[in-house]
C-alpha positions as CSV (number, residue, x, y, z in Angstrom):
1,M,10.8,-13.8,5.2
2,Q,14.7,-12.8,4.2
3,S,16.9,-10.0,4.4
4,D,17.5,-9.3,0.7
5,T,21.0,-10.1,1.1
6,D,20.0,-13.4,2.5
7,I,18.9,-14.8,-0.7
8,N,19.9,-15.9,-4.2
9,T,18.2,-16.0,-7.9
10,E,15.3,-18.1,-7.7
11,D,13.2,-19.2,-10.2
12,K,9.9,-17.2,-8.4
13,I,8.4,-14.7,-8.2
14,A,9.9,-11.6,-5.3
15,L,8.2,-8.4,-3.7
16,H,11.3,-6.6,-1.8
17,I,9.9,-4.2,0.3
18,G,11.1,-2.4,3.3
19,G,14.4,-4.5,3.5
20,V,12.6,-8.1,3.6
21,V,11.6,-10.8,0.8
22,C,8.3,-12.7,0.4
23,S,8.6,-15.1,-2.1
24,T,5.8,-17.7,-0.7
25,W,2.8,-17.1,-2.1
26,D,-0.5,-19.4,-2.4
27,D,-1.9,-16.6,-5.6
28,L,-0.4,-14.1,-7.8
29,S,-1.0,-11.7,-10.6
30,L,1.6,-9.1,-12.2
31,D,0.2,-7.0,-15.1
32,S,1.0,-4.9,-17.0
33,D,-0.1,-3.4,-20.6
34,I,0.6,-1.2,-23.1
35,G,-3.0,0.2,-23.1
36,V,-2.7,0.8,-19.3
37,P,-0.7,3.8,-17.6
38,A,0.1,1.4,-14.3
39,D,0.7,-2.0,-13.8
40,A,-0.5,-3.5,-11.1
41,F,0.5,-6.7,-8.5
42,S,-1.6,-8.6,-6.6
43,F,0.3,-11.7,-3.7
44,S,-2.1,-13.7,-1.4
45,W,-1.4,-16.3,0.9
46,F,-3.6,-18.2,3.3
47,D,-1.0,-20.0,5.5
48,A,-0.6,-17.7,8.8
49,I,2.6,-19.3,9.8
50,Q,3.8,-17.2,6.7
51,D,2.4,-14.2,7.4
52,A,5.0,-12.6,8.8
53,L,5.3,-9.4,7.5
54,P,7.0,-7.0,10.0
55,D,5.1,-3.9,11.9
56,Y,6.7,-1.2,9.9
57,I,5.6,-2.1,6.2
58,K,2.4,-0.2,5.7
59,S,0.5,0.7,2.9
60,G,3.1,3.6,0.7
61,S,5.7,1.8,1.0
62,N,7.9,1.8,-2.0
63,C,8.4,-1.8,-3.1
64,T,10.4,-4.0,-6.1
65,V,9.1,-7.3,-8.0
66,T,11.2,-9.6,-9.4
67,C,11.1,-12.6,-11.8
68,N,14.0,-14.9,-11.9
69,G,16.2,-12.3,-10.3
70,E,15.4,-9.4,-12.4
71,T,13.1,-6.4,-12.1
72,V,9.6,-6.8,-13.5
73,L,8.5,-3.7,-11.3
74,T,9.3,-0.6,-9.6
75,G,6.8,1.1,-7.4
76,I,4.5,1.2,-4.7
77,L,2.3,-1.0,-2.2
78,D,-0.7,0.2,-2.3
79,R,-2.7,-2.5,0.1
80,I,-2.7,-4.6,2.7
81,G,-5.7,-6.7,3.4
82,Q,-6.0,-10.0,6.1
83,S,-9.5,-11.6,6.6
84,V,-10.1,-14.2,8.5
85,G,-12.1,-17.0,7.9
86,R,-13.3,-20.7,8.3
87,T,-10.0,-21.1,6.8
88,G,-7.9,-19.0,9.2
89,L,-6.0,-16.1,8.0
90,N,-5.8,-14.7,5.2
91,T,-3.2,-12.6,3.8
92,N,-3.1,-10.0,0.8
93,L,-1.0,-7.5,-1.0
94,S,-1.9,-5.3,-3.8
95,G,-0.9,-2.1,-5.6
96,R,0.9,-0.8,-8.6
97,D,4.4,0.3,-10.2
98,L,5.7,4.3,-10.5
99,A,2.7,5.3,-12.7
100,G,-0.2,5.0,-10.6
101,Q,1.4,8.1,-8.1
102,L,0.9,9.9,-11.2
103,I,-2.5,8.6,-12.2
104,D,-3.8,9.3,-9.1
105,C,-2.7,13.0,-8.6
106,S,-3.5,16.3,-9.5
107,A,-0.8,18.4,-11.8
108,P,-0.3,21.7,-9.6
109,I,-2.6,24.7,-11.8
110,D,0.6,26.6,-13.8
111,A,0.2,30.2,-14.9
112,A,2.0,29.0,-17.6
113,A,0.3,28.5,-20.5
114,N,2.2,25.5,-21.9
115,L,4.8,23.9,-20.4
116,S,7.6,21.8,-22.1
117,L,7.7,17.8,-21.6
118,S,11.4,19.2,-20.0
119,E,9.6,21.9,-17.6
120,L,6.4,18.9,-16.7
121,I,9.1,16.3,-15.1
122,K,11.3,18.2,-13.4
123,R,8.8,20.5,-12.0
124,Y,5.9,17.7,-11.6
125,V,8.3,14.6,-12.0
126,T,11.6,14.4,-10.0
127,G,10.2,17.7,-7.9
128,G,7.8,19.3,-6.0
129,D,5.4,16.7,-4.3
130,L,6.1,13.1,-5.8
131,A,10.4,13.6,-6.3
132,S,11.0,11.2,-3.3
133,L,9.8,8.5,-5.9
134,P,12.4,6.7,-7.0
135,I,11.6,8.1,-10.9
136,T,14.7,8.7,-13.5
137,L,14.4,9.7,-17.2
138,G,15.3,6.9,-19.2
139,Q,17.0,8.1,-21.9
140,V,15.6,9.8,-24.8
141,S,16.2,12.0,-27.4
142,K,16.1,16.2,-26.7
143,D,13.8,17.1,-29.4
144,W,10.8,14.7,-27.8
145,L,11.2,16.6,-24.6
146,K,10.5,19.7,-26.3
147,G,6.8,19.1,-27.1
148,K,4.3,21.6,-25.0
149,T,0.9,21.7,-22.9
150,G,-0.8,23.9,-21.0
151,V,-2.1,22.4,-17.2
152,D,-6.3,21.8,-16.6
153,I,-7.8,22.0,-13.4
154,G,-8.4,18.2,-11.9
155,E,-5.6,17.0,-14.6
156,T,-3.1,14.5,-13.5
157,V,0.4,14.4,-13.4
158,W,0.2,10.9,-15.6
159,D,-2.5,13.7,-18.0
160,V,0.0,16.7,-18.3
161,L,2.9,14.5,-19.5
162,S,1.1,11.7,-21.7
163,A,-0.7,15.4,-23.2
164,A,2.5,17.5,-24.1
165,A,4.8,13.6,-24.9
166,Q,2.0,13.1,-27.7
167,A,3.3,16.9,-28.9
168,S,5.7,15.7,-30.3
169,G,4.3,11.9,-31.4
170,Q,5.7,9.9,-28.5
171,Y,4.3,8.0,-25.5
172,V,5.0,8.0,-22.4
173,W,5.8,4.5,-20.1
174,L,6.9,3.5,-17.2
175,S,10.1,1.1,-17.0
176,A,10.3,-2.3,-15.5
177,D,12.8,-0.5,-12.6
178,G,11.2,3.2,-12.3
179,A,12.4,5.2,-15.6
180,L,9.9,7.9,-17.5
181,M,10.3,6.7,-20.9
182,I,9.0,8.7,-24.2
183,G,8.9,6.8,-27.9
184,N,7.4,3.7,-29.4
185,P,6.3,1.0,-26.3
186,F,7.4,-1.0,-29.6
187,D,11.0,-0.1,-30.1
188,V,12.4,-3.0,-27.8
189,A,14.7,-5.5,-26.9
190,Q,13.9,-8.2,-28.2
191,P,15.0,-11.6,-27.0
192,A,18.0,-14.0,-29.3
193,I,15.4,-16.7,-29.9
194,K,12.3,-15.5,-31.3
195,P,9.0,-17.0,-29.4
196,A,6.5,-19.8,-31.7
197,F,3.3,-21.0,-30.3
198,Y,1.5,-23.5,-31.9
199,L,-1.9,-25.6,-31.6
200,Y,-2.7,-28.3,-32.8
201,N,-5.3,-31.2,-33.7
202,D,-3.3,-33.5,-35.3
203,D,0.4,-35.4,-35.7
204,R,2.0,-32.8,-35.1
205,Y,0.4,-32.0,-31.2
206,E,3.2,-32.9,-30.0
207,Q,4.3,-29.3,-30.7
208,N,1.5,-27.9,-29.0
209,N,3.1,-25.1,-25.4
210,V,-0.2,-23.7,-25.6
211,L,-2.9,-24.1,-23.3
212,D,-6.2,-22.0,-23.7
213,A,-6.3,-20.1,-27.1
214,D,-8.5,-17.5,-28.1
215,Y,-9.2,-15.0,-30.3
216,Q,-11.8,-12.2,-31.6
217,H,-12.5,-10.4,-34.7
218,D,-14.8,-7.9,-34.1
219,I,-15.3,-4.8,-36.1
220,S,-18.4,-3.8,-34.3
221,N,-16.2,0.3,-33.7
222,A,-13.7,0.3,-37.2
223,F,-14.7,1.4,-40.2
224,S,-13.5,1.3,-43.4
225,T,-13.5,5.2,-44.1
226,F,-12.4,7.9,-41.7
227,E,-12.9,11.3,-42.5
228,I,-11.5,14.0,-40.4
229,V,-13.6,17.5,-40.6
230,G,-13.1,21.3,-38.7
231,Q,-11.6,24.5,-38.9
232,N,-8.7,25.6,-38.1
233,A,-7.7,29.0,-36.2
234,K,-7.8,31.1,-38.9
235,G,-11.0,29.6,-40.4
236,G,-9.9,27.6,-43.0
237,N,-11.7,24.3,-42.9
238,F,-10.6,21.0,-43.9
239,K,-11.1,17.6,-44.5
240,A,-9.4,14.5,-44.9
241,K,-9.9,10.0,-45.3
242,A,-8.3,7.2,-44.7
243,T,-9.0,4.1,-45.8
244,S,-8.7,0.9,-45.7
245,S,-9.5,-2.3,-47.7
246,R,-9.5,-5.0,-44.8
247,L,-13.3,-4.4,-44.0
248,P,-16.0,-7.0,-46.0
249,L,-17.5,-3.5,-46.1
250,K,-18.1,0.2,-46.5
251,R,-18.1,1.7,-43.4
252,H,-17.3,5.4,-43.0
253,K,-17.2,7.6,-39.6
254,V,-17.0,11.3,-39.9
255,I,-14.9,13.2,-36.9
256,S,-15.6,16.8,-36.0
257,D,-11.9,17.9,-34.9
258,G,-10.3,21.0,-34.9
259,R,-6.5,20.1,-33.2
260,S,-5.2,20.1,-37.4
261,D,-3.8,22.9,-38.4
262,T,-2.7,22.0,-41.5
263,Q,-4.2,19.3,-44.1
264,A,-1.5,17.4,-43.8
265,E,-2.2,17.3,-39.7
266,A,-5.5,15.9,-40.8
267,E,-4.4,13.3,-43.0
268,Q,-2.3,12.4,-40.0
269,F,-5.4,12.1,-37.7
270,A,-7.7,11.0,-40.3
271,Q,-4.4,7.4,-40.4
272,K,-5.1,7.5,-37.0
273,A,-8.2,7.0,-35.9
274,L,-8.2,4.3,-38.9
275,S,-5.4,2.9,-37.4
276,D,-6.4,2.5,-33.8
277,A,-9.6,1.2,-34.6
278,L,-8.3,-1.8,-36.6
279,L,-5.4,-2.8,-33.4
280,D,-8.9,-2.6,-30.7
281,S,-10.7,-4.6,-33.2
282,T,-7.8,-8.5,-33.5
283,D,-6.9,-9.5,-30.3
284,L,-5.5,-13.5,-29.8
285,T,-4.5,-14.6,-25.7
286,L,-2.8,-17.1,-25.3
287,S,-2.5,-18.7,-21.7
288,I,0.5,-20.7,-21.5
289,S,3.0,-22.9,-18.8
290,G,4.8,-20.9,-16.5
291,W,6.3,-17.3,-17.0
292,T,9.2,-16.7,-18.8
293,H,11.3,-17.5,-22.3
294,N,14.4,-19.2,-22.0
295,G,15.2,-17.2,-18.6
296,Q,14.1,-14.4,-19.4
297,P,10.3,-12.7,-17.7
298,W,7.5,-12.4,-20.3
299,R,7.4,-8.3,-21.6
300,T,5.6,-6.3,-23.6
301,G,6.5,-5.5,-27.1
302,W,7.7,-8.5,-27.8
303,Q,7.3,-10.3,-31.7
304,V,6.0,-13.6,-30.9
305,S,4.4,-16.4,-33.8
306,F,1.4,-18.3,-33.7
307,D,0.3,-21.9,-36.1
308,S,-2.4,-23.6,-35.9
309,N,-4.4,-25.9,-37.4
310,V,-7.5,-25.3,-35.1
311,L,-7.1,-21.7,-35.2
312,P,-6.4,-20.6,-39.1
313,R,-7.9,-17.7,-38.5
314,A,-5.2,-16.3,-35.8
315,L,-2.1,-17.7,-38.4
316,G,1.4,-15.7,-38.3
317,D,3.2,-12.9,-36.6
318,W,1.3,-11.1,-33.6
319,V,3.2,-8.6,-30.4
320,I,3.0,-8.6,-27.0
321,Y,0.0,-6.3,-25.8
322,G,-0.6,-7.3,-22.5
323,R,1.0,-10.2,-19.7
324,T,-0.2,-10.8,-16.9
325,L,2.0,-13.9,-14.5
326,Q,-0.4,-15.7,-12.6
327,L,-0.1,-18.3,-9.7
328,S,-3.5,-20.1,-8.3
329,R,-3.4,-23.5,-6.4
330,N,-5.4,-25.0,-9.3
331,N,-3.4,-23.4,-12.5
332,S,0.2,-23.2,-10.6
333,K,2.2,-20.9,-12.8
334,T,1.0,-19.8,-15.8
335,T,1.2,-16.8,-18.0
336,E,-1.6,-14.6,-20.1
337,L,-0.4,-13.2,-23.4
338,R,-2.7,-10.1,-25.0
339,L,-2.1,-9.9,-28.3
340,K,-2.6,-7.5,-30.9
341,R,-1.1,-7.3,-35.0
342,R,2.1,-5.0,-34.9
343,E,1.3,-3.6,-38.3
344,D,-2.4,-2.0,-37.0
345,W,-0.2,0.5,-34.5
346,M,0.6,3.8,-35.4
347,Q,2.3,6.7,-33.0
348,P,0.3,9.5,-31.9
349,V,0.1,12.3,-34.8
350,K,2.9,15.1,-34.1
351,Y,1.3,19.2,-32.9
352,A,3.3,21.4,-34.9
353,D,2.4,24.3,-33.6
354,L,3.2,23.1,-29.2
355,I,6.8,21.6,-30.6
356,K,9.3,24.8,-29.4
357,K,11.6,26.0,-32.0
């Protein structure tokens, strides 16, 4: 262990907690995924000599995780685990970013029928029981804070925030430094040089920079046509369709939906259902050496390219939907990148009747 002031920026992952820095690991996993609200970490060491964690550091402590000195997660230590076996003492520290607390805790039941996202943040995040968390509000459009939602019994704080953000057609997530972000999770700063991955088995093999690759295209939950049918609050019937020619056969899905108030909204919900299904149908997972690209830790939202004569179906441009920085005794430092096709992403449908004018 070292004090925060004694350590220099190094090419390693470090856990900063309670004024000390843990940076010697035998095994680690640092996960971030656009489809999963809370990023997670797990650090382990298998040598009792390294186990100098002060007694005052306990589960529930605030912490940050850095890679190359850059903050990649701000969160809470959920668990300290220790076990003794034939190989000696094993210690594991695991936790999640600050979104984990918003996911765990129920939102207080409020008498107000609808609260704007701005009001919800003030009552439940920067105020209330969770006010002690170091969560800040990122730079967002004021219009995106006007979306409103009610609070149902049993809903978590995260559920309520997400519903209000989606009312404005936006997503909500937490940045690496603990800022509550609202908008499009793919609208992030891109690296100066776009990452390019290669996997060949011919005379270009020396360009290979991928350890393992897995491509999946599964249409079992994808459809060529989504049809939305329903009735609005005034008794008006509506029907809307969204179609795609990308599937080799015609697959029709009908959804009963009462959220739409107009035909235009129904058409957007149909398009959203179609896009989400196509997004889920295609995956490319790459395992690569190291944790960084030109010194920057791998991040979700970055656009990358892939070229290969081994997996020709996977050629083209992708976006990082999820990434896991890993360390193990067998594989040393590696990163798993879970990629999606950027063109399949669609923001939530805006609820016109839940926007404060």
